DOBA-141952 format. One line per field, with one value per residue (C-alpha): residue number from 1; residue in three letters; y, x, z. Coordinates in Angstrom, 3 decimals, decimal comma. Layout:
! residues N
k <- [NUM ...]
r <- [Ala ...]
yy <- [Y ...]
xx <- [X ...]
zz <- [Z ...]
This chain:
! residues 552
k <- [1 2 3 4 5 6 7 8 9 10 11 12 13 14 15 16 17 18 19 20 21 22 23 24 25 26 27 28 29 30 31 32 33 34 35 36 37 38 39 40 41 42 43 44 45 46 47 48 49 50 51 52 53 54 55 56 57 58 59 60 61 62 63 64 65 66 67 68 69 70 71 72 73 74 75 76 77 78 79 80 81 82 83 84 85 86 87 88 89 90 91 92 93 94 95 96 97 98 99 100 101 102 103 104 105 106 107 108 109 110 111 112 113 114 115 116 117 118 119 120 121 122 123 124 125 126 127 128 129 130 131 132 133 134 135 136 137 138 139 140 141 142 143 144 145 146 147 148 149 150 151 152 153 154 155 156 157 158 159 160 161 162 163 164 165 166 167 168 169 170 171 172 173 174 175 176 177 178 179 180 181 182 183 184 185 186 187 188 189 190 191 192 193 194 195 196 197 198 199 200 201 202 203 204 205 206 207 208 209 210 211 212 213 214 215 216 217 218 219 220 221 222 223 224 225 226 227 228 229 230 231 232 233 234 235 236 237 238 239 240 241 242 243 244 245 246 247 248 249 250 251 252 253 254 255 256 257 258 259 260 261 262 263 264 265 266 267 268 269 270 271 272 273 274 275 276 277 278 279 280 281 282 283 284 285 286 287 288 289 290 291 292 293 294 295 296 297 298 299 300 301 302 303 304 305 306 307 308 309 310 311 312 313 314 315 316 317 318 319 320 321 322 323 324 325 326 327 328 329 330 331 332 333 334 335 336 337 338 339 340 341 342 343 344 345 346 347 348 349 350 351 352 353 354 355 356 357 358 359 360 361 362 363 364 365 366 367 368 369 370 371 372 373 374 375 376 377 378 379 380 381 382 383 384 385 386 387 388 389 390 391 392 393 394 395 396 397 398 399 400 401 402 403 404 405 406 407 408 409 410 411 412 413 414 415 416 417 418 419 420 421 422 423 424 425 426 427 428 429 430 431 432 433 434 435 436 437 438 439 440 441 442 443 444 445 446 447 448 449 450 451 452 453 454 455 456 457 458 459 460 461 462 463 464 465 466 467 468 469 470 471 472 473 474 475 476 477 478 479 480 481 482 483 484 485 486 487 488 489 490 491 492 493 494 495 496 497 498 499 500 501 502 503 504 505 506 507 508 509 510 511 512 513 514 515 516 517 518 519 520 521 522 523 524 525 526 527 528 529 530 531 532 533 534 535 536 537 538 539 540 541 542 543 544 545 546 547 548 549 550 551 552]
r <- [Met Glu Pro Ile Leu Thr Leu Lys Asn Val Ser Lys Gly Tyr Pro Gly Thr Pro Val Leu Lys Asp Ile Asn Leu Glu Val Ser Glu Gly Glu Phe Ile Ala Ile Leu Gly Phe Ser Gly Thr Gly Lys Ser Thr Leu Ile Ser Leu Ile Ala Gly Leu Gln Glu Pro Asp Asn Gly Glu Val Ala Ile His Gly Lys Ala Val Thr Gly Pro Gly Ser Glu Thr Ser Leu Val Phe Gln Ser Tyr Ser Leu Phe Pro Trp Leu Thr Val Glu Gly Asn Val Ala Leu Ala Val Asp Ala Val His Arg Asp Lys Ser Lys Ala Glu Arg Ala Ala Leu Val Gln Glu Lys Val Ala Leu Val Gly Leu Ser His Ala Thr Asp Arg Lys Pro Ser Glu Leu Ser Gly Gly Met Arg Gln Arg Val Ala Val Ala Arg Ala Leu Ala Met Thr Pro Glu Ile Leu Leu Leu Asp Glu Pro Leu Ser Ala Leu Asp Ala Leu Thr Arg Ala Lys Leu Gln Ala Glu Ile Asp Arg Ile Arg Glu Gln Glu Lys Arg Thr Ile Ile Leu Ile Thr Asn Asp Val Asp Glu Ala Leu Leu Leu Ala Asp Arg Val Val Val Leu Glu Pro Thr Gly Thr Phe Gly Glu Ile Phe Pro Val Ser Ile Ala Arg Pro Arg Glu Arg Thr Ala Leu Asn His Asp Ala Ala Tyr Lys Ala Leu Arg Asn Arg Ile Ala Asn Tyr Leu Gly Gly Leu Asn Asp Ala Lys Ala Ala Leu Ala Asn Ala Ser Lys Ser Leu Pro Glu Val Thr Pro Ile Thr Ala Met Gln Pro Pro Lys Ala Tyr Leu Asp Ala Ala Lys Ser Gly Ile Glu Arg Arg Tyr Leu Glu Phe Phe Asn Leu Lys Lys Val Tyr Pro Thr Pro Lys Gly Pro Leu Thr Val Leu Glu Asn Phe Asn Leu Leu Met Asp Lys Gly Glu Phe Val Ser Leu Ile Gly His Ser Gly Cys Gly Lys Ser Thr Ala Leu Thr Met Ala Ala Gly Leu Asn Ser Ile Ser Gly Gly Gly Ile Val Leu Asp Gly Arg Glu Ile Asp Ser Ala Gly Pro Asp Lys Gly Val Val Phe Gln Ser Pro Ser Leu Met Pro Trp Leu Ser Ala Arg Glu Asn Val Met Ala Gly Val Ser Arg Val Tyr Pro His Ala Ser Arg Leu Glu Arg Arg Glu Ile Val Asp Tyr Tyr Leu Glu Arg Val Gly Leu Ala Asp Ser Leu Asp Lys Leu Ala Ala Glu Met Ser Asn Gly Met Arg Gln Arg Val Gly Ile Ala Arg Ala Phe Ala Leu Ser Pro Lys Leu Leu Leu Leu Asp Glu Pro Phe Gly Met Leu Asp Ser Leu Thr Arg Trp Asp Leu Gln Asp Val Leu Met Glu Val Trp Glu Arg Thr Lys Val Thr Ala Ile Cys Val Thr His Asp Val Asp Glu Ala Ile Leu Leu Ala Asp Arg Val Val Met Met Thr Asn Gly Pro Asn Ala Thr Ile Gly Arg Ile Leu Glu Val Asp Leu Pro Arg Pro Arg Asp Arg Lys Ala Leu Leu Glu His Pro Lys Phe Tyr Gly Tyr Arg Glu Glu Val Leu Gln Phe Leu Thr Asp Tyr Glu His Gly Ala His Ala Glu Ala Ala]
yy <- [102,958 100,663 102,829 104,676 103,353 100,101 99,733 96,129 94,938 96,624 96,189 97,678 97,249 97,057 94,990 95,052 98,306 97,756 100,601 100,025 97,416 96,163 99,277 99,317 102,757 103,233 106,240 107,216 108,491 112,713 112,938 114,586 112,694 114,311 111,679 112,947 111,538 112,267 112,121 108,829 106,702 106,062 108,700 108,830 104,855 104,918 107,270 105,324 102,184 103,612 105,574 101,415 103,046 99,934 96,810 95,964 93,114 91,942 93,106 94,990 98,430 98,308 101,027 100,449 96,676 96,224 95,582 98,187 96,659 99,455 102,502 104,084 107,182 106,154 108,682 111,409 112,687 115,742 116,030 118,000 118,844 120,634 117,869 120,459 120,377 123,501 123,846 123,369 125,938 125,872 124,980 122,803 121,144 120,472 119,497 116,282 114,887 114,873 114,163 111,142 110,017 111,672 110,029 109,166 112,413 114,996 117,489 120,631 118,600 117,903 121,697 122,558 120,499 122,030 125,634 125,047 122,989 125,775 128,651 126,322 126,729 130,858 130,683 131,804 134,916 132,665 130,056 130,801 131,152 128,854 127,078 129,371 132,052 131,291 131,472 128,511 128,614 129,253 126,070 124,344 125,521 124,076 120,538 120,464 121,507 119,557 116,089 117,451 117,333 113,503 114,058 111,193 109,597 110,354 113,374 112,331 115,100 114,302 116,906 119,120 122,959 121,833 123,117 127,118 130,104 130,592 133,603 131,108 127,574 129,681 131,152 127,610 125,739 127,872 127,087 123,451 124,320 125,840 122,600 120,352 122,290 122,931 119,730 117,314 115,079 112,068 113,876 112,053 114,704 113,940 116,480 117,088 120,719 120,122 123,487 122,611 119,313 120,459 123,708 120,954 117,721 116,054 113,264 113,505 110,002 109,651 107,560 106,768 106,038 102,344 102,356 101,701 104,028 105,655 107,847 108,980 112,257 113,338 116,874 118,203 121,915 123,374 124,876 127,439 127,491 130,763 130,363 133,579 133,177 129,381 130,947 131,756 128,637 126,596 122,792 124,128 124,395 121,333 119,491 121,059 121,084 117,008 116,559 118,148 116,690 112,758 113,633 115,340 111,881 110,018 112,103 112,335 108,277 108,510 110,549 111,766 114,042 112,365 112,946 114,493 112,100 115,149 118,614 121,727 122,866 125,687 127,349 130,441 131,872 133,698 136,303 136,232 137,105 140,925 143,635 145,871 148,496 151,173 149,515 148,293 152,308 153,717 150,659 150,574 151,192 148,896 145,545 144,170 147,312 147,989 145,033 145,060 147,789 148,590 151,850 153,276 150,197 150,689 148,403 149,089 146,944 148,429 146,927 147,851 149,580 151,804 151,691 149,375 149,686 146,777 147,455 151,162 152,846 149,569 150,904 147,821 147,573 144,119 143,504 140,872 136,996 138,523 135,950 137,511 135,917 138,161 137,170 139,001 137,538 136,710 139,753 141,684 142,052 139,223 138,006 140,790 142,459 139,318 139,122 142,906 141,926 138,681 140,928 139,054 141,794 145,794 148,319 150,934 153,627 153,528 150,677 147,860 147,562 144,491 144,569 148,085 147,642 148,674 145,414 145,781 142,593 138,612 136,947 133,980 136,505 135,980 132,271 131,935 128,983 129,217 126,764 124,552 123,345 123,936 121,286 119,715 116,513 115,190 115,223 113,917 115,713 115,835 117,000 119,858 121,382 120,822 123,278 126,472 124,916 125,020 128,249 129,585 128,055 128,818 128,303 125,511 121,617 119,360 117,360 120,722 121,133 117,974 117,890 121,030 119,689 116,213 118,381 120,046 117,515 115,299 118,096 118,387 114,550 113,226 111,221 108,570 109,869 111,879 109,954 109,600 111,942 114,610 113,779 110,201 112,145 113,504 117,034 116,885 115,408 118,301 120,481 119,781 119,771 122,969 124,050 122,770 124,390 127,393 127,130 125,650 129,015 130,655 133,764 136,457 136,759 133,425 134,618 131,775 132,075 130,068 127,278 124,573 125,644 122,907 120,181 118,967 120,295 116,990 116,842 120,692 120,558 118,481 120,496 123,455 121,302 121,480 124,978 125,827 123,194 124,774 128,121 128,088 126,842 129,732 132,209 133,767 136,891 135,388 136,228 133,859 134,742 132,643 132,396 129,806 131,738 128,994 129,075 132,849 132,722 129,773 130,512 134,529 136,618 139,620 138,888 141,484 141,864 143,287 145,120 144,112 144,999 146,936 149,337 147,188 147,960 146,923 147,019 146,074 144,047 141,864 141,241 137,070 136,952 133,036 131,177 130,004 127,236 126,360 123,468 122,915 121,423 123,855 126,582 125,265 125,262 128,620 130,844 133,840 131,734 131,826 135,791 135,887 133,473 135,688 138,951 137,732 136,166 139,093 141,616 138,907 139,061 142,697 142,749 139,829 141,571 144,556 146,622 149,684 147,694 149,544 147,988 147,470]
xx <- [119,781 116,372 113,466 111,526 108,184 107,361 103,668 103,567 100,340 98,283 94,194 91,585 88,114 84,956 81,769 80,589 82,740 86,370 88,026 92,170 93,653 97,550 98,706 102,421 104,996 108,644 108,932 112,854 113,827 113,402 111,109 107,701 105,324 101,485 98,740 96,172 93,085 89,460 86,687 85,408 89,048 90,255 92,766 91,760 91,893 95,248 96,538 94,979 96,917 100,003 99,618 98,092 94,320 93,318 94,876 94,897 92,817 95,952 99,399 101,902 102,956 106,276 108,067 112,092 111,063 108,670 105,394 102,566 99,791 98,166 99,493 103,223 105,637 107,090 104,073 102,036 99,048 96,975 93,367 91,185 89,721 91,939 90,753 91,252 90,031 87,853 89,070 92,728 94,793 97,737 99,930 97,700 96,827 100,410 101,581 98,721 100,374 103,716 103,069 101,359 104,173 107,432 106,730 110,527 111,073 111,776 109,016 111,099 112,058 108,477 108,117 110,547 109,627 106,085 107,377 109,540 106,978 105,044 107,316 108,155 104,236 104,343 101,952 104,177 102,635 99,050 100,154 97,722 94,448 91,811 91,205 87,978 89,935 91,603 91,530 90,792 94,458 95,693 93,634 94,982 99,039 97,849 97,601 100,437 102,671 101,262 102,265 105,521 105,708 105,591 108,375 107,338 109,603 106,784 104,194 100,717 98,739 94,944 94,153 94,772 94,343 91,403 88,567 90,684 90,251 92,989 95,309 95,343 95,846 99,006 100,006 99,913 101,946 104,232 104,694 104,518 107,153 109,380 109,392 109,650 113,575 113,685 112,594 114,101 111,033 108,881 106,824 102,948 100,491 97,055 95,934 93,166 95,250 97,662 99,462 99,564 101,309 103,923 104,813 105,586 106,525 109,033 106,924 103,047 101,527 98,118 95,377 92,566 88,925 90,009 91,555 94,822 97,949 98,548 101,215 103,956 105,372 108,606 108,920 112,574 111,518 114,352 113,461 112,311 109,497 107,771 104,212 104,144 107,752 106,895 104,898 107,200 108,854 108,873 109,346 106,736 104,091 104,861 104,295 100,772 100,156 100,761 98,946 96,191 95,776 96,207 93,125 91,773 90,863 90,849 88,146 86,409 86,412 84,908 81,852 81,089 78,351 75,412 73,642 71,191 67,900 65,240 65,421 63,574 60,046 58,728 57,601 57,778 58,792 57,080 60,428 60,645 56,984 56,446 56,169 53,196 54,111 54,620 57,393 58,737 58,616 60,483 62,555 63,775 67,705 69,952 68,331 71,956 74,443 74,467 71,844 73,639 74,930 75,927 76,509 78,571 77,133 77,880 77,718 77,607 77,087 76,038 78,567 79,276 82,220 80,260 79,284 81,002 82,022 82,394 81,654 82,061 82,283 81,402 80,618 80,941 78,721 77,920 76,416 73,789 74,851 78,711 80,050 82,637 84,219 84,345 87,969 89,767 91,121 88,022 86,164 86,724 82,880 82,568 79,551 78,356 77,996 76,929 73,557 72,622 72,819 70,108 68,028 68,980 70,900 69,875 72,097 73,169 74,202 73,722 72,323 72,171 69,786 69,218 66,965 66,430 64,531 66,269 67,045 65,257 63,810 65,027 62,438 62,528 64,044 67,345 68,686 71,409 73,972 75,672 78,466 76,104 73,591 70,699 67,665 64,859 67,111 63,615 63,061 64,389 66,957 63,602 61,450 64,211 63,701 60,212 59,670 61,090 60,419 55,938 56,369 58,157 56,129 52,642 51,281 53,162 52,044 52,580 54,628 56,546 56,868 58,981 60,321 62,241 63,730 64,674 66,199 68,877 69,136 70,259 72,491 74,606 74,847 71,966 70,018 70,525 69,410 66,382 64,288 67,611 66,709 68,592 70,227 71,618 73,552 76,994 78,575 79,405 75,996 73,978 76,155 74,496 71,298 71,628 72,887 70,480 67,889 69,212 69,314 65,961 64,101 65,041 66,707 67,772 70,783 72,978 75,017 77,171 78,984 81,627 79,632 82,638 84,218 83,091 84,259 87,950 89,451 88,464 85,112 85,364 86,804 84,140 81,807 83,066 83,005 79,308 78,530 80,128 78,929 75,096 75,977 77,365 73,867 71,900 74,210 72,406 74,510 76,739 78,681 80,047 82,612 86,011 89,287 90,121 92,437 92,125 88,373 88,273 89,794 88,283 84,886 84,530 84,942 86,061 87,728 86,806 89,998 88,570 90,944 90,935 87,468 87,035 85,754 86,585 86,033 87,474 90,872 91,136 89,406 91,106 89,665 89,900 90,110 90,245 88,280 84,914 83,880 86,539 88,515 90,423 93,482 93,116 93,076 96,148 98,411 96,875 99,883 98,133 96,619 99,985 100,048 96,566 97,074 100,290 98,300 95,098 98,519 100,246 97,563 96,734 99,799 100,012 97,513 98,178 99,778 96,568 93,320 95,887 98,321 99,418 97,928 99,935]
zz <- [130,169 131,171 131,138 134,277 133,205 130,797 129,432 127,953 125,891 128,693 127,942 130,265 130,090 132,328 131,875 128,103 127,959 126,226 127,194 126,213 124,211 123,926 124,976 124,495 125,694 127,126 128,839 129,886 132,834 132,586 130,006 129,674 127,215 126,678 125,672 123,439 122,721 122,459 125,410 126,496 124,344 128,183 129,140 132,786 132,878 131,785 133,913 136,846 135,664 136,374 139,127 140,231 141,157 138,797 137,757 133,925 132,495 130,708 130,503 133,014 133,871 135,488 137,151 137,119 135,989 139,143 138,260 139,433 142,273 143,707 144,816 145,610 146,404 142,649 141,523 142,429 140,820 139,765 138,505 136,962 139,973 142,095 145,203 147,907 151,585 151,946 155,577 155,140 154,258 151,385 154,112 155,459 151,932 150,929 154,695 154,739 151,940 153,184 156,966 155,241 152,913 154,685 158,409 158,230 158,089 161,060 161,815 160,693 157,278 156,591 156,859 154,612 151,985 152,447 152,221 149,152 147,291 147,510 147,000 143,992 142,429 143,100 146,290 149,679 150,000 150,298 152,384 155,121 152,549 151,926 148,751 148,862 149,265 146,170 141,625 140,135 138,719 142,245 143,340 140,612 141,937 145,434 143,755 142,027 144,976 147,035 144,217 144,414 147,800 148,121 145,703 143,476 140,423 137,597 138,174 136,512 135,396 134,051 132,573 135,105 133,447 130,923 133,856 133,515 131,452 128,562 130,511 133,448 131,927 130,061 133,109 134,326 131,739 132,183 135,858 134,424 132,252 134,816 137,480 134,784 133,958 137,567 139,188 136,365 136,503 134,499 133,910 131,731 130,914 129,704 127,801 124,618 123,552 120,422 121,232 125,264 124,009 121,460 124,649 127,298 125,860 124,184 122,714 122,024 122,335 120,327 122,005 119,270 119,386 119,457 122,715 121,105 121,002 117,405 116,313 118,542 117,429 118,356 119,797 118,918 119,050 120,999 125,027 125,919 123,850 124,042 123,021 120,649 119,190 118,530 115,269 113,234 114,221 110,716 112,673 115,348 112,342 110,088 113,433 114,655 110,674 110,896 114,720 113,316 110,270 112,317 114,433 111,663 110,185 113,474 114,120 110,319 110,652 114,181 113,652 109,655 110,038 108,732 105,589 105,438 104,247 104,464 102,876 104,455 104,340 102,794 105,773 106,659 110,745 112,407 112,950 109,494 108,266 106,744 109,087 108,623 105,111 107,637 109,323 105,839 104,496 107,574 107,818 104,087 104,790 106,735 105,395 103,984 105,236 108,607 109,692 113,346 114,947 118,500 119,040 122,308 124,255 128,144 131,026 134,421 137,342 140,838 143,537 147,430 146,069 143,960 139,866 138,328 134,370 133,120 129,184 127,539 124,010 121,997 118,747 115,403 112,416 110,700 107,758 106,994 107,055 108,820 111,509 113,771 116,758 120,372 121,928 124,979 128,426 131,330 132,430 128,951 128,714 125,728 127,848 128,283 125,237 123,794 126,750 126,073 122,096 123,210 125,178 128,391 129,749 130,603 128,534 130,637 127,887 123,757 122,103 119,970 116,289 114,845 110,914 111,899 115,109 118,817 121,230 124,419 125,226 124,047 121,811 118,815 116,525 118,159 118,769 121,843 122,332 126,074 127,087 128,964 126,068 128,534 127,471 129,190 130,848 130,468 127,041 123,719 121,209 119,193 121,680 123,287 119,564 118,818 121,811 120,059 116,920 117,788 118,807 116,178 113,206 114,646 110,598 109,867 109,464 112,954 110,151 108,670 112,305 112,709 109,327 110,754 113,658 112,258 109,074 111,723 114,124 111,113 110,250 113,312 113,286 115,360 113,203 115,412 118,230 117,852 120,400 123,256 126,158 127,090 130,575 128,463 126,308 126,874 127,045 123,397 122,143 124,174 122,438 119,004 120,527 121,676 118,298 116,316 118,431 117,769 113,728 113,860 115,242 111,883 113,670 112,996 114,966 116,280 119,436 120,466 124,179 124,480 122,765 123,049 125,944 128,228 125,771 124,831 122,143 119,357 120,203 119,651 116,761 115,253 116,259 115,090 111,656 112,594 112,953 109,952 108,144 109,430 109,146 104,810 104,445 106,262 106,647 109,680 111,025 113,994 116,734 118,828 121,826 122,255 124,203 121,367 118,828 115,990 116,395 116,663 112,668 111,754 112,180 111,499 109,046 111,136 114,739 117,204 119,618 123,841 125,667 129,514 131,721 133,826 130,773 128,350 124,739 121,310 120,948 117,380 114,233 112,494 108,896 108,232 104,205 103,956 101,255 102,823 103,125 104,904 105,732 108,734 106,803 104,245 106,964 108,581 105,422 103,771 104,389 105,508 108,488 110,954 110,074 111,731 114,652 115,706 115,081 117,797 119,804 120,483 120,873 123,612 125,271 125,049 127,149 129,719 133,009 132,818 131,560 129,691 127,948 124,724 121,788 119,120]
């Protein structure tokens, strides 16, 4: 049978920048292909070539053997951003595409097609709503309905779920799988999520950093594929490990951590200087044990409808040098707890004690890395880190402060970008600067609020490795808020699982008994890893449908 889509020796570049090189692929009708790759490898360029939005410099993209020379009705594309018209309703946004593509159909036929596709994505109850009245997940459903309403032979999905929270992403993955089953469309999905690829695809194709296709992995796992059940599937685990290790090898070759040539100078930060004798006498206990204590922590926000209790009865003890991950669905109070620990958010009840002192304000003893790096764009990497170091090390010489800055920037792999402006950096590079800055301040407590949430999963893996490597050297007490199950287990000594909000609290605590220092490849093959993963996934599944699910 002739393939529906053929790419033959396709190459594409921009002035001075080669992107894709010698791409070859045949896709059968009804097949679901997932393309995995690093940021900047040309995934979106590839999908644009298939859609006819760009032409290759060399080679040919063909559908049913006919070269693609421009956009056509054979393909329909869903982008990462929703691209909806804000003044039109759900029905209006879908109808706009239908009216443009299906001019040969009657008005009644077009209206029926709109209703059919809106119902297919579960939005019949919201046909009269405008985008501003919809959640992010609902907006993306509208984009999928619009694409399907054009009745394309090939549905192209360009990272459509990457900007969504984990719960919404899981729901839309299930929606896409249901559409695959009902519509029998040929689907090409661009993604950076290995689990998403394995959950949905018939084949996983790796786009390497060189802009060429690497290994192609057939996914022979039986359908339907249920997320929690897959955790018991030996074939799934073996394939997942193969792909992860393959990508890890590419990542190592692409961006190995720089070997720091500098040693850290022996200078004392202001936050570690000896406090008065009276304080030392009063705070002798709890320096190693119970170094950080949350007791009956509560947060209430005023709203027009009355007080809203976001977090309550949050109790957690941490020893010095311990690493804890906080995980839970959106709105469960993870970031609220973190910002209160940072002294950036007032406490409504209870308290937080760090190294014998109650936290009541922000300060350099608490280093924070947010999802967005929050750098000063007009300053270089070195200057952004130096801005904090100069205040925290007032008694160090200029040379010593510079050595501290350069040491940590080298540790996060930016030895060749010390003087590069933040405005000229990628998101991944900016987040490396943020991590270097946090560690360089030598804080008593490191707080990470979804620090890799805006990054593709492959860049995220790289920065997780960076974080682990630097943390192993400092052993700073740390809390990381995340929605990524693997990340939570990989980084932490304990995973703290949060119930849904409002009135969120700690639902379960998982002790992670895995050797340190941790290597991703060894971890995936460790007999305890998938057991830990299942326990967290099951907890999140139990709380998927409401705030008061019963904990197992």
